[in-house]
C-alpha positions as CSV (number, residue, x, y, z in Angstrom):
1,M,79.5,107.8,89.1
2,G,75.9,107.0,90.1
3,T,74.3,104.0,91.8
4,T,71.6,101.6,90.7
5,G,68.7,100.9,93.0
6,S,70.7,98.0,94.5
7,G,73.6,100.3,95.4
8,A,75.9,99.0,92.8
9,P,78.3,101.7,91.5
10,R,77.5,102.5,87.8
11,R,79.6,104.6,85.5
12,T,78.9,105.4,81.9
13,D,81.3,102.7,80.8
14,A,80.5,99.9,83.3
15,L,78.5,98.5,86.2
16,Y,80.4,97.2,89.2
17,R,78.9,94.9,91.8
18,F,80.4,94.0,95.2
19,I,78.4,91.4,97.1
20,R,79.0,90.2,100.6
21,G,79.2,86.4,100.5
22,Y,79.4,83.7,103.2
23,F,82.2,83.4,105.7
24,G,83.5,86.9,105.1
25,S,84.0,86.5,101.4
26,I,83.3,89.3,98.9
27,L,82.1,88.6,95.3
28,L,82.8,91.0,92.5
29,G,81.0,91.3,89.3
30,H,81.3,93.7,86.5
31,H,79.7,94.5,83.2
32,I,81.8,96.7,80.9
33,F,79.8,98.5,78.2
34,T,82.7,99.7,76.1
35,Q,85.1,97.6,74.0
36,D,87.6,95.9,76.3
37,S,91.2,96.5,75.5
38,T,93.6,93.6,75.6
39,D,95.1,94.8,78.9
40,T,91.8,94.8,80.8
41,P,92.2,91.3,82.3
42,Q,95.7,92.2,83.6
43,A,94.4,95.5,85.0
44,W,91.7,93.6,87.0
45,R,94.3,91.1,88.3
46,T,96.6,93.9,89.4
47,W,93.8,95.8,91.2
48,L,92.4,92.7,92.9
49,N,95.9,91.6,94.0
50,G,96.4,95.0,95.6
51,L,93.4,94.7,97.9
52,P,93.9,93.8,101.6
53,A,93.2,90.2,102.4
């Protein structure tokens, strides 16, 4: 895994962006370069729900 000039983690299959928002919030963006499978949305929900609040 490498990083872009902005520090966003980049893999060969995707670019992930974590941005510090206002009032302690965190914004997450992703660009997936490969064909998404049908379970991708559920995988993201599971991962995000497992993060500490």
